[in-house]
VEXMIBA-606290 format. One record per residue: residue in three letters; y, z, x of N, C-alpha, C in turn. Coordinates in steps of 0.2 Angstrom, whole numbers, padded with zeros to 4 digits, always signed. Example, Ala and Ser with C-alpha at 12.3 -4.5 7.8 and 13.67 -1.06 7.14 Angstrom:
<drenvexs>
ALA-0028+0039+0066-0022+0039+0062-0016+0039+0066/SER-0011+0035+0064-0005+0036+0068+0000+0039+0064/
</drenvexs>
This chain:
<drenvexs>
MET-0033+0093-0257-0028+0091-0254-0029+0084-0252/GLU-0027+0079-0254-0025+0072-0250-0023+0073-0244/GLU-0026+0067-0238-0024+0067-0231-0019+0066-0229/SER-0015+0060-0233-0008+0059-0234-0004+0066-0235/ASP-0005+0069-0239+0000+0075-0241-0002+0082-0237/ASN-0005+0080-0230-0005+0084-0225+0001+0086-0220/PRO+0007+0088-0220+0012+0089-0216+0010+0088-0207/SER+0005+0091-0206+0001+0089-0200+0000+0081-0198/ASN-0003+0078-0203-0006+0071-0204+0001+0066-0203/PHE+0005+0070-0204+0013+0067-0206+0017+0065-0199/LEU+0015+0074-0195+0019+0074-0189+0014+0067-0184/PHE+0009+0067-0184+0004+0063-0180+0007+0057-0181/THR+0007+0055-0187+0010+0047-0187+0015+0045-0188/VAL+0021+0051-0184+0028+0049-0185+0028+0048-0177/ILE+0025+0054-0175+0023+0052-0165+0021+0048-0165/ASN+0018+0042-0167+0011+0037-0166+0017+0031-0165/MET+0022+0033-0171+0026+0026-0172+0032+0026-0167/THR+0034+0032-0164+0039+0030-0157+0035+0031-0152/LEU+0030+0031-0153+0027+0031-0145+0029+0024-0142/PRO+0027+0018-0144+0029+0013-0141+0037+0012-0141/GLU+0042+0013-0145+0048+0012-0143+0050+0019-0136/ILE+0047+0023-0135+0048+0028-0130+0045+0023-0123/ASP+0039+0020-0123+0035+0017-0119+0041+0010-0117/ASN+0044+0007-0123+0047+0001-0120+0055+0006-0116/ARG+0057+0012-0120+0062+0013-0116+0061+0015-0108/ILE+0055+0020-0106+0053+0019-0099+0052+0012-0096/ARG+0050+0007-0097+0051+0004-0095+0056-0001-0093/ALA+0062-0002-0098+0068-0004-0097+0071+0001-0091/ARG+0071+0008-0091+0073+0010-0088+0070+0010-0078/ASN+0065+0009-0081+0064+0009-0073+0063+0001-0071/THR+0064-0003-0076+0066-0011-0073+0073-0011-0072/LYS+0076-0006-0075+0085-0007-0072+0084-0001-0065/SER+0082+0003-0065+0083+0007-0059+0078+0003-0051/GLY+0074-0003-0053+0071-0007-0050+0076-0012-0045/ILE+0081-0015-0051+0087-0020-0048+0091-0015-0047/THR+0094-0012-0048+0098-0007-0043+0095-0005-0038/ARG+0091-0003-0036+0087+0000-0029+0088-0010-0026/ALA+0084-0013-0027+0084-0021-0026+0091-0024-0023/LEU+0097-0022-0026+0104-0022-0026+0106-0020-0020/LYS+0105-0013-0021+0107-0008-0014+0105-0010-0008/GLU+0098-0013-0009+0096-0017-0002+0097-0023+0000/GLY+0102-0024-0003+0104-0031+0001+0102-0039-0005/TYR+0096-0038-0009+0093-0041-0012+0094-0045-0020/TYR+0093-0051-0021+0095-0054-0028+0088-0056-0032/PRO+0088-0050-0034+0082-0049-0040+0085-0053-0048/HIS+0088-0057-0046+0090-0060-0055+0087-0067-0054/GLY+0084-0069-0058+0083-0076-0060+0085-0082-0058/ASN+0088-0087-0059+0091-0093-0057+0095-0091-0051/PRO+0094-0095-0046+0099-0091-0039+0106-0097-0041/PRO+0113-0094-0037+0116-0096-0037+0118-0104-0035/ARG+0124-0109-0037+0121-0115-0033+0123-0114-0026/GLY+0119-0119-0023+0122-0118-0014+0114-0115-0011/TYR+0113-0111-0014+0105-0107-0013+0098-0110-0016/SER+0092-0108-0014+0085-0107-0017+0081-0102-0015/LYS+0077-0101-0018+0074-0096-0019+0068-0095-0014/ASP+0067-0089-0009+0061-0091-0006+0056-0088-0005/ARG+0051-0088-0010+0044-0085-0014+0041-0082-0008/SER+0041-0082-0003+0035-0083+0004+0037-0077+0006/ALA+0043-0075+0006+0046-0067+0006+0041-0061+0004/PRO+0040-0055+0009+0034-0051+0008+0036-0047+0000/LYS+0044-0046+0001+0046-0041-0006+0049-0045-0012/THR+0055-0045-0012+0058-0050-0016+0060-0056-0013/PRO+0060-0059-0018+0061-0070-0014+0069-0069-0012/LEU+0069-0073-0006+0073-0073-0002+0078-0078-0006/LEU+0086-0080-0004+0091-0084-0005+0091-0088+0001/VAL+0091-0095+0000+0092-0098+0007+0097-0104+0006/PRO+0100-0106+0011+0106-0109+0007+0102-0119+0006/ASN+0102-0120+0004+0098-0130+0000+0105-0133+0001/GLU+0102-0138+0002+0108-0144+0000+0113-0145-0001/GLU+0116-0139-0006+0121-0141-0011+0127-0136-0005/ALA+0122-0132-0001+0127-0126+0003+0133-0129+0006/SER+0132-0138+0007+0139-0139+0013+0144-0142+0008/LEU+0141-0142+0002+0145-0143-0005+0151-0139-0008/VAL+0148-0132-0006+0150-0129-0009+0155-0124-0002/ARG+0154-0124+0001+0158-0123+0010+0164-0127+0009/GLU+0163-0134+0007+0167-0137+0007+0173-0136+0001/ALA+0171-0135-0002+0177-0133-0010+0180-0127-0008/PHE+0175-0119-0005+0179-0116-0003+0184-0119+0003/GLU+0182-0121+0008+0188-0123+0014+0193-0127+0011/VAL+0194-0133+0004+0198-0136+0003+0203-0131-0001/PHE+0199-0128-0007+0204-0121-0010+0208-0117-0007/ALA+0204-0115+0001+0208-0111+0006+0216-0113+0008/THR+0216-0121+0008+0223-0123+0012+0228-0122+0004/GLY+0226-0119-0001+0231-0119-0006+0235-0124-0010/ALA+0232-0131-0007+0237-0139-0009+0234-0140-0016/PHE+0226-0138-0018+0224-0142-0023+0224-0137-0028/PRO+0223-0139-0034+0221-0134-0041+0212-0135-0042/ILE+0209-0130-0044+0202-0129-0046+0200-0135-0049/GLU+0203-0139-0054+0199-0142-0057+0200-0151-0055/ASP+0205-0150-0050+0205-0158-0045+0200-0157-0039/ILE+0198-0150-0038+0191-0150-0032+0185-0150-0035/ARG+0186-0146-0041+0179-0150-0046+0176-0155-0047/LYS+0182-0160-0049+0184-0166-0050+0177-0171-0045/VAL+0181-0167-0037+0179-0173-0032+0172-0171-0031/SER+0173-0162-0031+0165-0159-0027+0159-0163-0034/TRP+0161-0163-0041+0154-0169-0044+0154-0173-0041/LYS+0160-0178-0041+0157-0184-0037+0153-0185-0032/ASN+0155-0179-0029+0148-0178-0022+0143-0176-0022/GLY+0142-0173-0029+0136-0171-0030+0136-0162-0033/LEU+0139-0157-0034+0140-0154-0035+0143-0153-0041/LYS+0139-0151-0046+0139-0155-0052+0139-0147-0057/LEU+0146-0145-0060+0147-0138-0058+0153-0139-0066/GLN+0152-0136-0072+0158-0135-0075+0164-0131-0076/ARG+0169-0132-0080+0173-0128-0076+0174-0121-0075/SER+0171-0117-0081+0170-0109-0079+0165-0109-0072/GLN+0160-0112-0073+0153-0111-0068+0157-0112-0060/PHE+0163-0120-0062+0165-0120-0053+0172-0113-0052/SER+0173-0111-0055+0181-0104-0056+0175-0099-0053/ASN+0171-0096-0057+0167-0093-0056+0163-0092-0048/MET+0163-0098-0045+0158-0098-0041+0162-0095-0034/PHE+0170-0096-0034+0175-0096-0029+0176-0085-0032/ARG+0174-0084-0037+0173-0077-0038+0168-0072-0034/ASN+0163-0076-0033+0156-0075-0032+0154-0071-0024/PRO+0153-0063-0024+0153-0063-0017+0147-0066-0013/ILE+0145-0067-0017+0134-0068-0015+0137-0074-0009/TYR+0141-0078-0009+0142-0084-0006+0146-0081+0001/ALA+0148-0076+0003+0151-0072+0007+0146-0067+0010/GLY+0139-0069+0009+0133-0065+0011+0134-0056+0010/LYS+0136-0056+0002+0137-0049+0001+0133-0048-0008/ILE+0131-0042-0010+0128-0041-0016+0134-0036-0017/TYR+0134-0037-0025+0139-0034-0030+0135-0029-0032/VAL+0136-0020-0033+0130-0017-0036+0136-0013-0042/PRO+0133-0016-0048+0138-0015-0053+0140-0006-0054/GLU+0145-0004-0056+0146+0003-0059+0140+0007-0065/THR+0139+0012-0062+0131+0015-0067+0138+0022-0070/THR+0134+0026-0074+0138+0036-0078+0141+0038-0070/THR+0136+0036-0064+0137+0042-0057+0142+0043-0052/GLU+0143+0032-0054+0147+0029-0046+0149+0023-0050/GLU+0154+0020-0045+0157+0015-0046+0154+0008-0043/GLY+0156+0003-0045+0154-0003-0042+0155-0004-0036/TYR+0151-0008-0031+0153-0008-0024+0149-0014-0022/LEU+0151-0017-0016+0147-0021-0012+0143-0019-0006/VAL+0137-0022-0005+0134-0020+0000+0131-0028+0005/GLN+0130-0026+0012+0129-0033+0013+0122-0034+0012/GLY+0122-0041+0010+0114-0045+0008+0112-0046+0013/VAL+0104-0048+0012+0101-0049+0017+0099-0056+0018/HIS+0103-0060+0013+0102-0070+0013+0108-0070+0018/GLU+0108-0077+0020+0113-0080+0024+0119-0082+0021/ALA+0125-0080+0023+0132-0082+0020+0132-0088+0022/ILE+0135-0091+0016+0137-0099+0014+0143-0100+0017/VAL+0149-0094+0018+0155-0094+0020+0159-0087+0021/SER+0161-0088+0027+0164-0084+0031+0166-0076+0027/GLU+0167-0071+0028+0170-0067+0026+0177-0067+0024/GLU+0181-0068+0030+0185-0071+0031+0189-0078+0026/LEU+0185-0081+0027+0187-0088+0021+0188-0085+0013/PHE+0181-0081+0011+0180-0078+0007+0186-0075+0004/PHE+0189-0069+0008+0194-0065+0004+0202-0068+0004/LYS+0200-0075+0009+0207-0078+0010+0207-0084+0000/VAL+0201-0086+0000+0201-0086-0007+0203-0084-0012/GLN+0199-0077-0013+0202-0071-0019+0211-0071-0018/LYS+0213-0071-0012+0219-0069-0011+0225-0075-0016/ILE+0221-0081-0014+0225-0086-0020+0225-0086-0026/LEU+0217-0085-0028+0217-0086-0033+0221-0076-0037/HIS+0221-0073-0033+0224-0067-0036+0231-0070-0037/LYS+0237-0072-0031+0242-0076-0032+0244-0080-0039/ARG+0239-0086-0039+0238-0088-0046+0238-0086-0051/ILE+0233-0080-0052+0236-0077-0057+0241-0074-0058/GLU+0243-0071-0055+0250-0069-0053+0256-0070-0057/THR+0256-0077-0054+0261-0084-0055+0260-0085-0061/SER+0255-0088-0066+0252-0090-0070+0257-0084-0077/SER+0254-0079-0075+0259-0074-0078+0264-0074-0082/TYR+0269-0077-0078+0275-0080-0079+0276-0082-0085/PRO+0282-0080-0088+0286-0083-0095+0287-0093-0091/ARG+0283-0094-0094+0287-0103-0093+0289-0107-0100/THR+0295-0110-0099+0294-0117-0103+0289-0120-0105/LYS+0287-0120-0111+0280-0126-0110+0283-0134-0111/GLU+0278-0137-0110+0280-0144-0106+0275-0148-0108/LYS+0277-0153-0114+0270-0157-0117+0269-0163-0113/PHE+0262-0162-0112+0260-0168-0108+0255-0171-0112/ARG+0256-0179-0114+0252-0182-0117+0247-0188-0111/GLU+0243-0187-0113+0236-0190-0110+0238-0200-0112/GLU+0243-0200-0116+0245-0208-0118+0252-0211-0114/LEU+0254-0205-0112+0260-0204-0108+0260-0202-0103/PRO+0257-0204-0097+0258-0201-0089+0263-0204-0086/LEU+0267-0207-0087+0271-0210-0082+0278-0209-0087/ARG+0278-0205-0093+0286-0201-0097+0289-0195-0088/GLY+0295-0198-0088+0300-0194-0084+0298-0196-0079/HIS+0295-0205-0075+0295-0205-0070+0297-0215-0072/LEU+0300-0216-0076+0301-0224-0076+0308-0223-0075/THR+0314-0228-0076+0319-0229-0074+0318-0237-0080/CYS+0324-0237-0086+0324-0240-0089+0328-0249-0084/PRO+0325-0255-0084+0325-0259-0081+0333-0264-0082/CYS+0335-0261-0090+0340-0264-0092+0346-0262-0092/CYS+0346-0256-0093+0353-0250-0091+0354-0243-0085/GLY+0346-0244-0083+0345-0241-0076+0345-0233-0078/LYS+0344-0231-0084+0345-0225-0086+0337-0222-0086/PRO+0335-0216-0086+0330-0213-0087+0324-0215-0095/TRP+0317-0217-0093+0315-0218-0099+0310-0212-0100/THR+0310-0212-0107+0306-0205-0110+0300-0210-0114/GLY+0295-0205-0116+0290-0211-0122+0287-0205-0127/SER+0286-0210-0132+0286-0207-0139+0280-0209-0141/ILE+0277-0208-0147+0273-0210-0151+0273-0211-0156/SER+0271-0217-0160+0276-0219-0167+0268-0223-0170/SER+0270-0221-0178+0265-0222-0182+0265-0229-0185/GLY+0262-0234-0187+0263-0239-0191+0256-0242-0192/ASN+0255-0249-0196+0251-0252-0198+0245-0249-0196/GLY+0243-0242-0200+0238-0239-0200+0233-0236-0193/GLY+0240-0235-0190+0238-0231-0183+0241-0229-0179/GLN+0243-0225-0174+0247-0222-0168+0248-0227-0162/TYR+0254-0229-0161+0255-0232-0153+0259-0228-0149/ALA+0260-0229-0143+0262-0225-0138+0268-0231-0135/TYR+0272-0227-0132+0278-0231-0131+0282-0228-0125/TYR+0284-0231-0120+0290-0231-0116+0298-0233-0117/HIS+0299-0232-0117+0309-0231-0121+0313-0228-0117/CYS+0318-0232-0119+0326-0229-0115+0329-0225-0122/GLU+0332-0221-0120+0336-0216-0127+0343-0217-0127/ARG+0343-0225-0124+0351-0225-0124+0354-0232-0129/THR+0358-0230-0130+0359-0238-0135+0356-0246-0132/CYS+0353-0246-0127+0350-0252-0124+0343-0254-0129/LYS+0340-0249-0131+0334-0250-0137+0329-0252-0132/ALA+0328-0253-0123+0323-0254-0122+0316-0251-0122/ARG+0311-0254-0122+0304-0251-0125+0297-0256-0122/VAL+0294-0253-0119+0286-0257-0118+0278-0254-0121/ASN+0275-0256-0122+0267-0254-0124+0267-0250-0120/ALA+0264-0244-0121+0263-0239-0117+0255-0241-0112/THR+0250-0243-0118+0246-0244-0116+0243-0248-0110/PHE+0248-0253-0113+0250-0261-0105+0252-0258-0100/ALA+0258-0255-0099+0262-0249-0094+0257-0245-0089/ASN+0253-0243-0095+0250-0238-0090+0241-0242-0085/GLU+0240-0248-0088+0237-0252-0087+0238-0255-0080/ARG+0244-0259-0080+0247-0261-0075+0250-0257-0069/PHE+0250-0250-0071+0250-0245-0065+0245-0243-0062/LEU+0239-0243-0064+0234-0241-0061+0231-0251-0057/HIS+0233-0253-0057+0232-0261-0054+0238-0259-0048/PHE+0244-0257-0050+0249-0255-0044+0246-0251-0039/LEU+0242-0244-0041+0239-0239-0039+0236-0243-0032/GLY+0231-0248-0035+0225-0249-0031+0229-0255-0025/THR+0235-0256-0026+0239-0261-0019+0240-0253-0015/LEU+0242-0246-0015+0242-0240-0011+0237-0238-0009/GLN+0230-0241-0008+0225-0236-0004+0223-0238+0001/PRO+0223-0237+0006+0222-0239+0010+0215-0240+0014/PRO+0215-0243+0018+0207-0245+0021+0203-0239+0025/GLN+0196-0241+0028+0195-0237+0030+0197-0235+0038/GLU+0198-0239+0040+0199-0241+0047+0209-0237+0048/ILE+0212-0239+0042+0216-0234+0042+0217-0228+0043/VAL+0212-0224+0040+0211-0219+0036+0208-0213+0044/ASP+0204-0217+0048+0200-0216+0052+0205-0215+0059/LEU+0209-0220+0058+0217-0220+0064+0222-0214+0063/GLN+0223-0213+0056+0226-0209+0055+0225-0199+0054/MET+0217-0200+0052+0216-0195+0053+0215-0192+0063/ALA+0212-0198+0065+0212-0195+0074+0219-0195+0077/MET+0225-0196+0074+0232-0195+0077+0234-0188+0072/MET+0233-0185+0067+0234-0181+0064+0228-0174+0068/GLU+0224-0175+0071+0220-0172+0073+0222-0169+0082/GLY+0227-0175+0083+0227-0172+0090+0234-0168+0091/LEU+0236-0170+0085+0243-0166+0085+0241-0158+0084/PHE+0237-0157+0078+0238-0152+0078+0231-0147+0085/LYS+0228-0153+0089+0226-0148+0092+0230-0146+0097/ALA+0234-0151+0100+0243-0150+0106+0242-0140+0102/LYS+0243-0138+0097+0248-0131+0093+0241-0127+0096/GLU+0235-0127+0096+0230-0123+0096+0232-0118+0099/GLY+0234-0121+0105+0234-0114+0112+0240-0108+0108/ASP+0246-0109+0105+0249-0105+0103+0247-0101+0098/ARG+0244-0104+0094+0238-0101+0086+0234-0094+0092/ASP+0231-0098+0096+0224-0092+0099+0228-0086+0102/GLN+0236-0085+0107+0237-0083+0109+0243-0077+0102/GLN+0241-0080+0097+0243-0076+0090+0238-0072+0089/ILE+0231-0075+0089+0228-0073+0085+0223-0066+0089/ASN+0224-0068+0099+0222-0062+0102+0225-0056+0103/LYS+0234-0056+0101+0238-0052+0101+0234-0047+0093/LEU+0234-0049+0090+0232-0048+0082+0227-0045+0083/ARG+0222-0046+0086+0216-0045+0088+0215-0038+0093/ILE+0219-0039+0097+0221-0032+0100+0223-0026+0099/GLU+0226-0027+0094+0232-0023+0089+0228-0020+0084/THR+0223-0023+0083+0218-0021+0078+0212-0016+0081/ASP+0211-0020+0086+0206-0016+0092+0210-0008+0094/ARG+0216-0008+0095+0220-0001+0096+0220+0004+0088/HIS+0220+0002+0081+0220+0005+0077+0213+0007+0077/LYS+0208+0004+0077+0200+0006+0077+0197+0010+0080/GLN+0202+0012+0089+0200+0017+0094+0204+0022+0091/ASN+0209+0021+0086+0212+0028+0084+0211+0031+0079/ILE+0205+0027+0074+0200+0029+0070+0197+0034+0074/PHE+0195+0031+0080+0188+0034+0083+0190+0043+0084/LYS+0195+0041+0087+0199+0047+0089+0200+0052+0083/PHE+0202+0050+0077+0203+0055+0071+0196+0057+0071/ASP+0192+0054+0071+0184+0056+0069+0184+0061+0074/GLN+0183+0062+0079+0185+0068+0083+0187+0074+0082/GLN+0192+0072+0083+0199+0078+0080+0195+0081+0076/ARG+0194+0077+0072+0194+0081+0064+0185+0085+0064/PHE+0182+0082+0064+0173+0082+0065+0170+0085+0070/VAL+0172+0084+0077+0169+0086+0083+0173+0093+0086/SER+0181+0092+0088+0186+0098+0092+0187+0100+0085/GLU+0187+0098+0080+0190+0103+0073+0198+0104+0074/GLU+0202+0097+0080+0210+0101+0079+0212+0099+0074/MET+0211+0092+0070+0214+0091+0065+0215+0092+0057/ASP+0217+0094+0052+0213+0099+0048+0214+0091+0043/ALA+0209+0091+0037+0209+0087+0032+0212+0083+0029/ASP+0220+0085+0028+0226+0082+0022+0227+0078+0029/THR+0228+0081+0036+0232+0077+0039+0227+0070+0042/TYR+0220+0072+0043+0216+0068+0045+0215+0062+0041/LYS+0214+0064+0034+0215+0058+0028+0222+0053+0029/ARG+0225+0056+0029+0234+0051+0029+0233+0049+0036/LEU+0233+0050+0039+0233+0045+0044+0228+0041+0046/LYS+0220+0043+0043+0215+0036+0044+0217+0032+0037/ASN+0220+0033+0032+0222+0029+0028+0226+0025+0032/HIS+0229+0027+0032+0236+0022+0036+0235+0017+0044/ALA+0231+0020+0048+0226+0015+0050+0221+0010+0046/ASN+0220+0013+0041+0214+0008+0039+0221+0002+0035/GLU+0225+0003+0034+0231-0002+0031+0233-0007+0037/GLN+0234-0003+0043+0237-0007+0047+0230-0014+0046/ILE+0223-0013+0050+0220-0014+0050+0218-0020+0045/ASP+0219-0019+0038+0218-0024+0031+0224-0029+0034/ARG+0231-0028+0035+0236-0033+0034+0234-0037+0042/LEU+0231-0033+0047+0231-0036+0052+0226-0043+0050/THR+0220-0041+0049+0215-0043+0048+0217-0051+0042/ILE+0220-0049+0038+0224-0052+0034+0227-0060+0036/GLN+0232-0057+0043+0236-0064+0048+0232-0066+0050/ILE+0227-0063+0054+0222-0066+0059+0218-0072+0053/ASN+0215-0070+0049+0213-0074+0044+0218-0079+0040/ASP+0225-0079+0040+0229-0085+0039+0229-0091+0044/LEU+0229-0087+0050+0229-0091+0056+0223-0098+0056/GLU+0217-0092+0056+0213-0095+0058+0209-0100+0052/VAL+0212-0097+0046+0209-0103+0041+0214-0110+0041/THR+0220-0108+0041+0228-0113+0042+0224-0119+0046/ASP+0220-0118+0052+0221-0124+0055+0211-0124+0055/THR+0207-0120+0054+0201-0122+0055+0197-0125+0047/ALA+0203-0124+0041+0204-0129+0036+0206-0135+0038/PHE+0208-0137+0042+0213-0142+0040+0210-0149+0041/GLU+0204-0150+0043+0200-0157+0045+0197-0158+0036/LYS+0195-0152+0035+0192-0153+0027+0199-0155+0022/TYR+0204-0152+0024+0212-0153+0021+0213-0162+0021/ALA+0214-0162+0027+0217-0168+0028+0210-0174+0028/ARG+0205-0172+0027+0201-0177+0026+0200-0178+0018/TYR+0201-0171+0014+0200-0170+0006+0205-0177+0004/GLY+0214-0176+0006+0218-0178+0004+0217-0186+0006/MET+0213-0189+0014+0213-0196+0014+0207-0200+0009/SER+0203-0195+0006+0199-0197+0002+0200-0198-0004/LEU+0207-0194-0006+0210-0194-0013+0213-0203-0013/LEU+0220-0204-0004+0221-0209-0004+0217-0216-0006/LYS+0211-0215-0002+0206-0220-0004+0205-0221-0010/ASP+0204-0217-0014+0201-0218-0022+0208-0217-0026/LEU+0212-0218-0025+0219-0215-0028+0218-0218-0035/THR+0216-0224-0038+0217-0226-0045+0210-0221-0047/TRP+0205-0218-0045+0200-0216-0050+0203-0209-0050/TYR+0206-0207-0044+0208-0199-0046+0212-0199-0049/PHE+0217-0203-0050+0224-0202-0055+0221-0202-0063/GLN+0216-0207-0064+0214-0210-0073+0208-0201-0073/GLU+0205-0198-0069+0202-0194-0070+0204-0187-0070/ALA+0212-0185-0065+0216-0178-0067+0217-0177-0073/GLU+0219-0171-0073+0224-0169-0079+0231-0171-0080/PRO+0233-0171-0087+0239-0173-0084+0243-0169-0082/GLN+0242-0163-0081+0248-0160-0077+0249-0162-0068/ALA+0241-0163-0068+0240-0163-0059+0240-0170-0060/LYS+0242-0174-0064+0246-0183-0065+0251-0185-0063/LYS+0255-0178-0066+0263-0178-0065+0265-0174-0058/LYS+0261-0170-0055+0260-0169-0048+0260-0175-0045/LEU+0256-0180-0046+0252-0184-0039+0259-0189-0040/LEU+0261-0192-0047+0266-0197-0046+0275-0192-0043/GLY+0275-0186-0043+0281-0181-0041+0280-0184-0032/SER+0276-0184-0030+0272-0180-0025+0273-0189-0019/ILE+0269-0193-0024+0270-0201-0022+0276-0204-0021/PHE+0279-0206-0026+0286-0207-0028+0292-0202-0029/PRO+0295-0201-0024+0301-0198-0025+0307-0200-0029/ALA+0308-0208-0027+0311-0210-0033+0309-0213-0040/LYS+0311-0215-0045+0309-0217-0050+0307-0224-0050/LEU+0302-0225-0054+0298-0232-0053+0302-0237-0059/ILE+0303-0242-0058+0305-0248-0063+0299-0252-0064/PHE+0298-0253-0071+0292-0259-0073+0297-0264-0078/LYS+0296-0270-0077+0296-0275-0078+0293-0282-0077/ASP+0292-0285-0083+0289-0293-0082+0282-0291-0080/GLY+0279-0284-0081+0273-0283-0078+0272-0282-0071/ASN+0276-0279-0067+0277-0277-0061+0281-0271-0061/TYR+0280-0267-0056+0281-0259-0054+0284-0261-0047/ARG+0289-0259-0047+0294-0256-0040+0297-0250-0040/THR+0299-0247-0035+0301-0241-0032+0305-0241-0026/SER+0309-0239-0025+0315-0240-0018+0311-0235-0011/ALA+0307-0230-0015+0305-0228-0008+0298-0224-0010/LEU+0295-0223-0008+0288-0219-0006+0289-0214-0002/ASN+0283-0209-0002+0282-0203+0003+0281-0205+0008/PRO+0285-0203+0013+0286-0205+0019+0280-0205+0025/ALA+0274-0202+0020+0267-0201+0023+0265-0206+0023/LEU+0265-0207+0016+0262-0213+0013+0265-0218+0018/ALA+0268-0220+0016+0277-0227+0017+0271-0227+0025/LEU+0271-0221+0030+0269-0222+0036+0262-0225+0039/ILE+0256-0222+0031+0250-0225+0034+0249-0234+0033/LEU+0253-0238+0025+0254-0241+0022+0256-0246+0029/GLN+0260-0244+0032+0263-0247+0037+0258-0249+0042/LYS+0257-0244+0044+0249-0245+0051+0246-0251+0048/ASN+0245-0248+0039+0238-0254+0036+0243-0262+0040/LYS+0250-0264+0037+0251-0270+0037+0251-0271+0045/GLY+0252-0267+0049+0254-0271+0056+0247-0269+0061/LEU+0241-0266+0058+0236-0265+0061+0231-0271+0066/GLN+0234-0279+0065+0234-0282+0068+0238-0284+0075/ASN+0243-0281+0076+0247-0281+0081+0249-0276+0085/GLU+0244-0270+0082+0247-0264+0086+0240-0262+0092/LYS+0240-0259+0095+0236-0254+0097+0235-0246+0097/ALA+0229-0244+0093+0229-0235+0091+0234-0233+0097/GLU+0231-0233+0103+0235-0229+0108+0242-0228+0109/ASP+0243-0235+0105+0252-0238+0107+0256-0233+0101/THR+0251-0230+0097+0256-0229+0089+0256-0222+0089/ALA+0261-0219+0087+0265-0214+0087+0266-0210+0082/ILE+0267-0204+0079+0271-0203+0073+0276-0200+0075/SER+0280-0202+0069+0287-0202+0068+0290-0197+0063/GLU+0294-0192+0069+0296-0188+0064+0303-0188+0057/ASN+0304-0197+0059+0310-0198+0055+0308-0205+0051/VAL+0302-0204+0049+0299-0211+0045+0305-0211+0038/SER+0307-0218+0038+0309-0219+0032+0304-0220+0026/GLY+0307-0217+0020+0302-0218+0013+0303-0224+0013/ASP+0308-0229+0013+0311-0235+0010+0305-0239+0013/VAL+0302-0244+0007+0297-0249+0008+0301-0254+0006/ALA+0300-0259+0005+0301-0265+0003+0300-0265-0004/ARG+0301-0270-0011+0302-0268-0017+0293-0273-0017/THR+0289-0269-0023+0283-0273-0021+0280-0274-0027/GLY+0276-0276-0031+0275-0276-0037+0267-0280-0040/ILE+0265-0280-0044+0259-0285-0046+0260-0291-0049/GLU+0254-0294-0052+0254-0300-0055+0260-0299-0061/PRO+0264-0306-0064+0266-0304-0072+0261-0301-0077/ALA+0266-0300-0082+0261-0298-0088+0261-0302-0091/THR+0255-0300-0095+0251-0307-0101+0258-0307-0105/GLN+0258-0312-0106+0267-0315-0113+0267-0310-0120/GLY+0269-0307-0120+0271-0303-0127+0273-0297-0126/PHE+0270-0294-0119+0270-0286-0117+0277-0285-0112/SER+0280-0289-0111+0288-0289-0107+0294-0283-0111/VAL+0295-0279-0106+0299-0275-0107+0305-0278-0113/LEU+0306-0274-0117+0311-0277-0122+0318-0275-0122/CYS+0326-0279-0120+0329-0277-0122+0333-0279-0127/SER+0338-0274-0129+0343-0277-0133+0351-0269-0134/THR+0353-0275-0137+0362-0271-0135+0362-0267-0142/TYR+0359-0269-0148+0359-0266-0154+0355-0260-0156/
</drenvexs>
C-alpha cells in the first residue's frame, strides 16, 4: 500500500493544514480581547489618534492620548456649533482656514466622537451592549458641552427628516430672489440661457419690461459691494467690548438660576441615596417601587442637567459665538464666496432685510441688518466719538444712506425695455 493511500496519513495531512488557520483565529480572538480590555480600562488602543490628540508613547502601558496644538481649534468648533447659529459646513470652512483641515464627513464625525469629552466607547458584543467608560486621557471639551452638541445634532436630524418643498440653488445665481428690477420695481429672478456654443446666466425681470443683466458681472460687482461693508479691526474690538459688558451685567441672574437648579439636582441625588438604603439596607422598599422611584429621580436629574447646561453654554460660548460672527464680517467677501448656495441665501437674507437694486454697476438698498448698520455707523463716526460715550440703542434703524460701487463697464448695464 502506498503512503498516500493510508487513511491515517490523510488525517495527519488535514490536521497540519488546519493548524495555521486555528492559530490565526486564536491570535485574532486574543487581539480582539486585548482591544476590548484596553477600551474598558479607558485606553485608546487604535492606530491614528483623533484630530486634536497625539499619542504619548512614553506611557508604561498603552500609549496615552494627549491634546496637541489642534485641540484649541477642536474646542472652538464645538463651542461655536453649540450656539446652534451656524451650519456644520460653515464652521468647517472657517476651521479649515484656521488650520483644522478636515473633510466634510471627518468634521461631522468629530462632533459625535465621545473621546473629545474624555469618554471611550466600548462596542457591543454577543454578551453585552455597547456603553461608554471614563477614559484615562484628558478631555478637550466638557461633558456638558459635548451633550449639548449631541442634542443640537439630534434636533437637526429630526428637522431634516420632515418633507420639504425642494428649492433649486444655482452657483451661478446666488442673488436670485434678492434683487428688485430697477426699471419697474418688480422682483427679479434668474435663469440660464444657451447660445453661441455655451450657457450664460442672467438676472432678469419676469414682467413685460424684460430688464436683464449678465449674472457673472452682477456677481462680481456684488463682491465689491460686500467689501464696503467689512468693518476694520478697531470697530470689531469696540463692538466686542460693548457686547461683553452687556452680557456680564446679566451673569448675576444666570448664576441664581443655575444655583437653584443645582440645589434641586442635589435633592434628587439625596433621594436616590435614601432609596438605596431603604431597598438594600433596611429592606423597607420592594423592588418594583425602588425601580420606579429611582428611574423618576434619574429622569429629573437628566432634565435639570440639560437646563443647567443650556444656561452655562449659552453664556460661556458667547465670546466664541460673537468673535466668530465678527470674524465673518471682517472677511465677508471670502466667506460669501466659500459658502454653499443655501448658506449664501441665508447670509443675504440676514444682512439685507430689503431687496437689492442693481443699476449701472451700483448696488443699493433701503435697509441693512440693524446690528450691521450700527457697526458701520461706529466706523463712520469713530474719529468723532469716544468709546466710553457710545451706547447700544435697542431701536437702531436699519435704514442707511443709499450706497454703491463704481459704475459698471460699458456694455454691461441693465437693459430696460417696454416690449
